[in-house]
VOKOL-501520 format. One record per residue (C-alpha): residue in one letter; x, y, z; residue number from 0. Coordinates in steps of 0.02 Angstrom, whole numbers, padded with zeros to 5 digits, always signed. Layout:
<padrens>
PADREN | A | X | Y | Z | NUM
...
</padrens>
This chain:
<padrens>
PADREN | M | +03708 | +04746 | +03112 | 0
PADREN | H | +03609 | +04629 | +03223 | 1
PADREN | R | +03645 | +04611 | +03408 | 2
PADREN | Q | +03707 | +04437 | +03455 | 3
PADREN | V | +03580 | +04336 | +03554 | 4
PADREN | T | +03607 | +04174 | +03648 | 5
PADREN | Y | +03512 | +04014 | +03677 | 6
PADREN | E | +03425 | +04044 | +03843 | 7
PADREN | L | +03378 | +03866 | +03892 | 8
PADREN | L | +03550 | +03793 | +03930 | 9
PADREN | S | +03540 | +03817 | +04118 | 10
PADREN | L | +03362 | +03751 | +04125 | 11
PADREN | E | +03408 | +03598 | +04020 | 12
PADREN | A | +03553 | +03562 | +04138 | 13
PADREN | L | +03438 | +03570 | +04289 | 14
PADREN | L | +03313 | +03449 | +04210 | 15
PADREN | A | +03438 | +03338 | +04119 | 16
PADREN | T | +03434 | +03194 | +04243 | 17
PADREN | G | +03248 | +03166 | +04224 | 18
PADREN | K | +03237 | +03140 | +04412 | 19
PADREN | K | +03113 | +03223 | +04526 | 20
PADREN | L | +03181 | +03390 | +04588 | 21
PADREN | D | +03202 | +03435 | +04770 | 22
PADREN | R | +03131 | +03595 | +04839 | 23
PADREN | A | +03289 | +03698 | +04812 | 24
PADREN | Q | +03303 | +03641 | +04631 | 25
PADREN | Q | +03120 | +03681 | +04599 | 26
PADREN | T | +03147 | +03858 | +04664 | 27
PADREN | K | +03298 | +03878 | +04551 | 28
PADREN | V | +03200 | +03816 | +04400 | 29
PADREN | K | +03059 | +03938 | +04434 | 30
PADREN | S | +03181 | +04083 | +04445 | 31
PADREN | E | +03262 | +04027 | +04283 | 32
PADREN | L | +03094 | +04021 | +04194 | 33
PADREN | I | +03057 | +04200 | +04244 | 34
PADREN | R | +03227 | +04254 | +04176 | 35
PADREN | I | +03198 | +04158 | +04013 | 36
PADREN | R | +03028 | +04239 | +03985 | 37
PADREN | Q | +03103 | +04413 | +04002 | 38
PADREN | A | +03252 | +04371 | +03892 | 39
PADREN | L | +03145 | +04300 | +03752 | 40
PADREN | L | +03033 | +04451 | +03744 | 41
PADREN | S | +03174 | +04578 | +03748 | 42
PADREN | N | +03290 | +04485 | +03627 | 43
PADREN | A | +03152 | +04455 | +03500 | 44
PADREN | L | +03122 | +04643 | +03493 | 45
PADREN | L | +03305 | +04673 | +03454 | 46
PADREN | L | +03300 | +04559 | +03300 | 47
PADREN | T | +03214 | +04662 | +03166 | 48
PADREN | D | +03243 | +04535 | +03027 | 49
PADREN | H | +03097 | +04413 | +03011 | 50
PADREN | Q | +03206 | +04260 | +02976 | 51
PADREN | H | +03317 | +04293 | +03127 | 52
PADREN | V | +03166 | +04311 | +03241 | 53
PADREN | Q | +03089 | +04153 | +03171 | 54
PADREN | R | +03247 | +04049 | +03197 | 55
PADREN | Y | +03268 | +04121 | +03372 | 56
PADREN | I | +03088 | +04085 | +03425 | 57
PADREN | Q | +03077 | +03914 | +03343 | 58
PADREN | G | +03239 | +03857 | +03424 | 59
PADREN | H | +03178 | +03904 | +03598 | 60
PADREN | H | +03003 | +03839 | +03564 | 61
PADREN | Y | +03071 | +03670 | +03510 | 62
PADREN | G | +03183 | +03665 | +03664 | 63
PADREN | L | +03037 | +03699 | +03782 | 64
PADREN | V | +02932 | +03562 | +03701 | 65
PADREN | Q | +03075 | +03439 | +03724 | 66
PADREN | L | +03094 | +03489 | +03907 | 67
PADREN | L | +02909 | +03464 | +03938 | 68
PADREN | D | +02912 | +03293 | +03857 | 69
PADREN | K | +03060 | +03239 | +03966 | 70
PADREN | L | +02988 | +03307 | +04128 | 71
PADREN | H | +02974 | +03178 | +04267 | 72
PADREN | P | +02795 | +03110 | +04285 | 73
PADREN | D | +02797 | +03154 | +04470 | 74
PADREN | A | +02864 | +03329 | +04442 | 75
PADREN | N | +02795 | +03469 | +04548 | 76
PADREN | A | +02627 | +03527 | +04478 | 77
PADREN | D | +02681 | +03710 | +04495 | 78
PADREN | L | +02838 | +03676 | +04393 | 79
PADREN | L | +02736 | +03594 | +04255 | 80
PADREN | S | +02613 | +03738 | +04258 | 81
PADREN | I | +02751 | +03869 | +04242 | 82
PADREN | L | +02832 | +03777 | +04096 | 83
PADREN | L | +02664 | +03765 | +04009 | 84
PADREN | D | +02627 | +03948 | +04042 | 85
PADREN | L | +02793 | +03998 | +03962 | 86
PADREN | L | +02761 | +03886 | +03812 | 87
PADREN | R | +02585 | +03953 | +03786 | 88
PADREN | E | +02645 | +04132 | +03805 | 89
PADREN | M | +02774 | +04100 | +03668 | 90
PADREN | E | +02642 | +04021 | +03556 | 91
PADREN | K | +02524 | +04169 | +03581 | 92
PADREN | T | +02652 | +04310 | +03570 | 93
PADREN | F | +02751 | +04236 | +03425 | 94
PADREN | A | +02612 | +04140 | +03337 | 95
PADREN | P | +02671 | +04184 | +03159 | 96
PADREN | H | +02844 | +04114 | +03198 | 97
PADREN | I | +02792 | +03945 | +03270 | 98
PADREN | D | +02831 | +03799 | +03152 | 99
PADREN | P | +02663 | +03720 | +03103 | 100
PADREN | D | +02750 | +03555 | +03062 | 101
PADREN | A | +02831 | +03540 | +03234 | 102
PADREN | N | +02757 | +03410 | +03353 | 103
PADREN | V | +02655 | +03473 | +03499 | 104
PADREN | P | +02710 | +03418 | +03674 | 105
PADREN | I | +02644 | +03254 | +03741 | 106
PADREN | V | +02531 | +03342 | +03866 | 107
PADREN | Y | +02444 | +03433 | +03721 | 108
PADREN | R | +02426 | +03271 | +03624 | 109
PADREN | K | +02350 | +03176 | +03771 | 110
PADREN | H | +02225 | +03315 | +03804 | 111
PADREN | L | +02177 | +03318 | +03619 | 112
PADREN | A | +02150 | +03129 | +03622 | 113
PADREN | E | +02032 | +03148 | +03771 | 114
PADREN | E | +01934 | +03285 | +03682 | 115
PADREN | C | +01922 | +03181 | +03523 | 116
PADREN | N | +01851 | +03033 | +03619 | 117
PADREN | K | +01722 | +03149 | +03699 | 118
PADREN | I | +01665 | +03220 | +03533 | 119
PADREN | V | +01648 | +03045 | +03457 | 120
PADREN | A | +01540 | +02994 | +03604 | 121
PADREN | A | +01436 | +03152 | +03581 | 122
PADREN | F | +01414 | +03112 | +03397 | 123
PADREN | N | +01351 | +02937 | +03433 | 124
PADREN | K | +01231 | +03001 | +03566 | 125
PADREN | L | +01163 | +03163 | +03490 | 126
PADREN | L | +01152 | +03105 | +03310 | 127
PADREN | K | +01067 | +02940 | +03348 | 128
PADREN | D | +00899 | +03002 | +03284 | 129
PADREN | A | +00956 | +03159 | +03192 | 130
PADREN | P | +00929 | +03174 | +03002 | 131
PADREN | V | +01116 | +03168 | +02967 | 132
PADREN | S | +01179 | +03030 | +02852 | 133
PADREN | E | +01305 | +02902 | +02912 | 134
PADREN | R | +01419 | +02951 | +02768 | 135
PADREN | L | +01433 | +03129 | +02832 | 136
PADREN | Q | +01453 | +03074 | +03013 | 137
PADREN | L | +01593 | +02959 | +02958 | 138
PADREN | V | +01691 | +03105 | +02881 | 139
PADREN | F | +01709 | +03187 | +03052 | 140
PADREN | I | +01719 | +03030 | +03157 | 141
PADREN | R | +01867 | +02967 | +03055 | 142
PADREN | I | +01964 | +03126 | +03092 | 143
PADREN | F | +01928 | +03123 | +03279 | 144
PADREN | K | +01966 | +02937 | +03295 | 145
PADREN | R | +02130 | +02963 | +03204 | 146
PADREN | F | +02187 | +03092 | +03332 | 147
PADREN | S | +02119 | +02996 | +03481 | 148
PADREN | T | +02257 | +02868 | +03450 | 149
PADREN | A | +02390 | +02969 | +03359 | 150
PADREN | T | +02568 | +02949 | +03425 | 151
PADREN | T | +02623 | +03117 | +03353 | 152
PADREN | V | +02523 | +03274 | +03318 | 153
PADREN | T | +02589 | +03431 | +03232 | 154
PADREN | Y | +02541 | +03607 | +03279 | 155
PADREN | H | +02447 | +03622 | +03114 | 156
PADREN | Q | +02347 | +03464 | +03151 | 157
PADREN | H | +02315 | +03517 | +03332 | 158
PADREN | R | +02248 | +03686 | +03275 | 159
PADREN | Y | +02138 | +03608 | +03141 | 160
PADREN | V | +02062 | +03471 | +03251 | 161
PADREN | T | +02034 | +03593 | +03395 | 162
PADREN | M | +01942 | +03714 | +03280 | 163
PADREN | L | +01841 | +03573 | +03202 | 164
PADREN | K | +01791 | +03511 | +03376 | 165
PADREN | E | +01734 | +03685 | +03428 | 166
PADREN | E | +01632 | +03710 | +03270 | 167
PADREN | I | +01547 | +03540 | +03285 | 168
PADREN | T | +01515 | +03559 | +03471 | 169
PADREN | H | +01427 | +03724 | +03435 | 170
PADREN | R | +01318 | +03643 | +03302 | 171
PADREN | L | +01277 | +03490 | +03409 | 172
PADREN | K | +01195 | +03607 | +03535 | 173
PADREN | K | +01064 | +03659 | +03407 | 174
PADREN | P | +00894 | +03581 | +03446 | 175
PADREN | T | +00860 | +03545 | +03262 | 176
PADREN | L | +01024 | +03489 | +03184 | 177
PADREN | T | +01018 | +03455 | +02996 | 178
PADREN | E | +01132 | +03378 | +02865 | 179
PADREN | E | +01165 | +03551 | +02793 | 180
PADREN | D | +01224 | +03617 | +02963 | 181
PADREN | L | +01368 | +03493 | +02963 | 182
PADREN | R | +01398 | +03488 | +02775 | 183
PADREN | Q | +01440 | +03675 | +02777 | 184
PADREN | L | +01591 | +03635 | +02886 | 185
PADREN | L | +01672 | +03531 | +02749 | 186
PADREN | L | +01703 | +03683 | +02641 | 187
PADREN | W | +01714 | +03812 | +02781 | 188
PADREN | L | +01859 | +03721 | +02865 | 189
PADREN | D | +01925 | +03642 | +02703 | 190
PADREN | C | +01905 | +03462 | +02758 | 191
PADREN | N | +01997 | +03398 | +02604 | 192
PADREN | S | +02005 | +03215 | +02653 | 193
PADREN | L | +01964 | +03069 | +02538 | 194
PADREN | T | +01812 | +03030 | +02646 | 195
PADREN | A | +01745 | +03208 | +02630 | 196
PADREN | F | +01774 | +03209 | +02442 | 197
PADREN | G | +01688 | +03040 | +02426 | 198
PADREN | Y | +01539 | +03100 | +02528 | 199
PADREN | Y | +01517 | +03256 | +02421 | 200
PADREN | T | +01534 | +03168 | +02253 | 201
PADREN | H | +01413 | +03033 | +02311 | 202
PADREN | Q | +01286 | +03169 | +02353 | 203
PADREN | I | +01311 | +03250 | +02182 | 204
PADREN | T | +01294 | +03085 | +02091 | 205
PADREN | E | +01134 | +03043 | +02185 | 206
PADREN | Q | +01059 | +03212 | +02139 | 207
PADREN | L | +01100 | +03183 | +01955 | 208
PADREN | H | +01024 | +03008 | +01956 | 209
PADREN | A | +00860 | +03081 | +02021 | 210
PADREN | L | +00845 | +03192 | +01866 | 211
PADREN | E | +00783 | +03128 | +01700 | 212
PADREN | T | +00837 | +03248 | +01563 | 213
PADREN | K | +01009 | +03305 | +01510 | 214
PADREN | N | +00957 | +03488 | +01528 | 215
PADREN | E | +00902 | +03461 | +01708 | 216
PADREN | K | +01067 | +03376 | +01750 | 217
PADREN | H | +01166 | +03512 | +01663 | 218
PADREN | E | +01074 | +03648 | +01760 | 219
PADREN | R | +01101 | +03556 | +01924 | 220
PADREN | L | +01288 | +03540 | +01892 | 221
PADREN | M | +01299 | +03725 | +01850 | 222
PADREN | M | +01202 | +03768 | +02008 | 223
PADREN | L | +01315 | +03659 | +02116 | 224
PADREN | R | +01471 | +03734 | +02039 | 225
PADREN | R | +01405 | +03908 | +02080 | 226
PADREN | E | +01360 | +03860 | +02259 | 227
PADREN | I | +01531 | +03781 | +02293 | 228
PADREN | T | +01622 | +03928 | +02215 | 229
PADREN | Q | +01526 | +04052 | +02324 | 230
PADREN | A | +01528 | +03950 | +02485 | 231
PADREN | P | +01624 | +04038 | +02626 | 232
PADREN | V | +01795 | +03964 | +02665 | 233
PADREN | K | +01899 | +04004 | +02818 | 234
PADREN | P | +02066 | +04075 | +02758 | 235
PADREN | D | +02233 | +03987 | +02791 | 236
PADREN | L | +02155 | +03827 | +02859 | 237
PADREN | H | +02164 | +03654 | +02779 | 238
PADREN | Y | +02153 | +03477 | +02845 | 239
PADREN | H | +02287 | +03417 | +02724 | 240
PADREN | P | +02392 | +03572 | +02685 | 241
PADREN | K | +02491 | +03490 | +02544 | 242
PADREN | I | +02349 | +03430 | +02431 | 243
PADREN | P | +02216 | +03528 | +02336 | 244
PADREN | S | +02075 | +03604 | +02438 | 245
PADREN | L | +01906 | +03518 | +02444 | 246
PADREN | R | +01834 | +03662 | +02342 | 247
PADREN | T | +01966 | +03638 | +02206 | 248
PADREN | Q | +01937 | +03450 | +02202 | 249
PADREN | L | +01748 | +03471 | +02188 | 250
PADREN | L | +01757 | +03605 | +02054 | 251
PADREN | T | +01872 | +03491 | +01953 | 252
PADREN | F | +01747 | +03349 | +01975 | 253
PADREN | L | +01601 | +03458 | +01919 | 254
PADREN | S | +01699 | +03521 | +01768 | 255
PADREN | E | +01736 | +03341 | +01718 | 256
PADREN | E | +01552 | +03297 | +01737 | 257
PADREN | L | +01503 | +03442 | +01625 | 258
PADREN | K | +01632 | +03395 | +01493 | 259
PADREN | I | +01572 | +03215 | +01490 | 260
PADREN | M | +01391 | +03269 | +01478 | 261
PADREN | E | +01431 | +03383 | +01332 | 262
PADREN | S | +01528 | +03246 | +01243 | 263
PADREN | V | +01387 | +03119 | +01257 | 264
PADREN | A | +01287 | +03207 | +01121 | 265
PADREN | S | +01429 | +03192 | +00996 | 266
PADREN | P | +01552 | +03058 | +01055 | 267
PADREN | P | +01722 | +03064 | +00970 | 268
PADREN | P | +01774 | +02921 | +00856 | 269
PADREN | A | +01856 | +02776 | +00945 | 270
PADREN | K | +02045 | +02790 | +00949 | 271
PADREN | A | +02161 | +02646 | +00923 | 272
PADREN | S | +02260 | +02584 | +01072 | 273
PADREN | P | +02421 | +02686 | +01090 | 274
PADREN | S | +02528 | +02531 | +01066 | 275
PADREN | G | +02422 | +02413 | +00963 | 276
PADREN | D | +02370 | +02262 | +01066 | 277
PADREN | F | +02490 | +02295 | +01209 | 278
PADREN | R | +02411 | +02299 | +01383 | 279
PADREN | L | +02480 | +02343 | +01553 | 280
PADREN | R | +02440 | +02199 | +01671 | 281
PADREN | T | +02422 | +02227 | +01858 | 282
PADREN | E | +02375 | +02128 | +02013 | 283
PADREN | L | +02278 | +02279 | +02077 | 284
PADREN | S | +02088 | +02278 | +02070 | 285
PADREN | V | +01997 | +02415 | +01975 | 286
PADREN | S | +01954 | +02499 | +02141 | 287
PADREN | Q | +02135 | +02493 | +02200 | 288
PADREN | L | +02195 | +02560 | +02032 | 289
PADREN | A | +02075 | +02707 | +02048 | 290
PADREN | C | +02129 | +02740 | +02228 | 291
PADREN | L | +02314 | +02733 | +02181 | 292
PADREN | L | +02288 | +02854 | +02036 | 293
PADREN | K | +02195 | +02979 | +02148 | 294
PADREN | T | +02333 | +02969 | +02279 | 295
PADREN | L | +02467 | +03003 | +02147 | 296
PADREN | L | +02368 | +03149 | +02076 | 297
PADREN | D | +02327 | +03227 | +02245 | 298
PADREN | N | +02509 | +03221 | +02296 | 299
PADREN | R | +02569 | +03291 | +02128 | 300
PADREN | I | +02668 | +03134 | +02082 | 301
PADREN | I | +02566 | +03127 | +01921 | 302
PADREN | T | +02535 | +03303 | +01855 | 303
PADREN | N | +02418 | +03278 | +01707 | 304
PADREN | P | +02280 | +03407 | +01729 | 305
PADREN | N | +02141 | +03311 | +01640 | 306
PADREN | V | +02078 | +03170 | +01751 | 307
PADREN | S | +01957 | +03101 | +01621 | 308
PADREN | E | +02096 | +03079 | +01494 | 309
PADREN | L | +02200 | +02983 | +01621 | 310
PADREN | L | +02054 | +02872 | +01670 | 311
PADREN | R | +02011 | +02839 | +01488 | 312
PADREN | F | +02193 | +02798 | +01449 | 313
PADREN | L | +02203 | +02673 | +01593 | 314
PADREN | A | +02036 | +02595 | +01545 | 315
PADREN | Q | +02100 | +02568 | +01366 | 316
PADREN | T | +02273 | +02503 | +01410 | 317
PADREN | T | +02261 | +02412 | +01577 | 318
PADREN | V | +02209 | +02234 | +01623 | 319
PADREN | T | +02177 | +02193 | +01805 | 320
PADREN | K | +02179 | +02025 | +01891 | 321
PADREN | R | +01991 | +02003 | +01870 | 322
PADREN | A | +01950 | +02112 | +01720 | 323
PADREN | E | +02020 | +02091 | +01545 | 324
PADREN | A | +01927 | +02248 | +01493 | 325
PADREN | I | +01901 | +02396 | +01609 | 326
PADREN | S | +01747 | +02505 | +01588 | 327
PADREN | F | +01788 | +02690 | +01586 | 328
PADREN | D | +01626 | +02727 | +01679 | 329
PADREN | S | +01666 | +02598 | +01812 | 330
PADREN | L | +01844 | +02661 | +01837 | 331
PADREN | R | +01782 | +02840 | +01845 | 332
PADREN | A | +01647 | +02798 | +01972 | 333
PADREN | K | +01772 | +02709 | +02083 | 334
PADREN | Y | +01895 | +02855 | +02068 | 335
PADREN | Y | +01768 | +02978 | +02137 | 336
PADREN | N | +01694 | +02861 | +02269 | 337
PADREN | I | +01836 | +02770 | +02356 | 338
PADREN | E | +01779 | +02654 | +02495 | 339
PADREN | S | +01870 | +02633 | +02661 | 340
PADREN | G | +01916 | +02452 | +02625 | 341
PADREN | T | +01996 | +02503 | +02460 | 342
PADREN | R | +02098 | +02640 | +02547 | 343
PADREN | E | +02162 | +02514 | +02674 | 344
PADREN | T | +02214 | +02380 | +02547 | 345
PADREN | T | +02298 | +02512 | +02437 | 346
PADREN | R | +02390 | +02579 | +02590 | 347
PADREN | Q | +02454 | +02403 | +02625 | 348
PADREN | V | +02516 | +02387 | +02446 | 349
PADREN | L | +02611 | +02552 | +02459 | 350
PADREN | Q | +02684 | +02503 | +02628 | 351
PADREN | A | +02745 | +02338 | +02555 | 352
PADREN | L | +02826 | +02434 | +02411 | 353
PADREN | A | +02911 | +02554 | +02530 | 354
PADREN | K | +02974 | +02408 | +02635 | 355
PADREN | S | +03049 | +02323 | +02480 | 356
PADREN | L | +03153 | +02480 | +02447 | 357
PADREN | S | +03230 | +02482 | +02620 | 358
</padrens>
């Protein structure tokens, strides 16, 4: 039978409820209360042997402390702010496995992260001005840092990822001879599974294939790339987007599709009739937007067909866009694996309009 534990922040919340600046006596009382809370949390957590009970207990108090920090008066005593932050960080360190990764970090964390992101973007622009690193690869990282330099909410998962990415890049930027490979390794190591990263990698693969003349050379290169990506080191339990396939999985799927298509070129299957005779699905989307929408639905497991080529071929055979009465499979496939930033933005606007129409 578990010992009953209580919520330890009630007195502290009452002291800080007004949002007004505290007088000296109130500040002393708050500091004493914080010392008591720290001791209570550590001792009570040890009494709860069940993992779920400990997790609920810690997450409830952690969430309460974040809320208190966010409501703290801007002119609050610096010592009071420091003690609150010390308690929060001690909880995050001591009970790291129990902290909710989807919870929002306090505003003070978010503002500091925004400052650090702006610094790293400035360092990129300065240190990579003459470095042999492509703009496509720079853009992968710059997009992430710019996103969090202006983000209004940041989760603990995002904060951990961006902080680790910043540290890794800062370390590499100090190298006197920085290369494309130095930064490219980070994409797989930290599982930077963004659309921009995937587009960069597939563009690199496509360019390598175009430089080769024979089918055997291309086949060998694809096999080599598949082996390299499979064997590349990956940091465990870390992902930019935790709810979509890893960059490694996406790339291995892409390479498998390339190999299947290459093998089918030698003996193409007979043309199949349209599934519904002359019927065509008509859409106002462009071919690029259609490809972007399909990738979004696949990445988020809304569409679950495992064979991407079959889906692309099906859409090419049965869909008519605003500007194209006949869609080329090769064109649709190329746009699916190399989605441009403008296409992402216009597709996002279409989805936002759809969501608004449902409200």
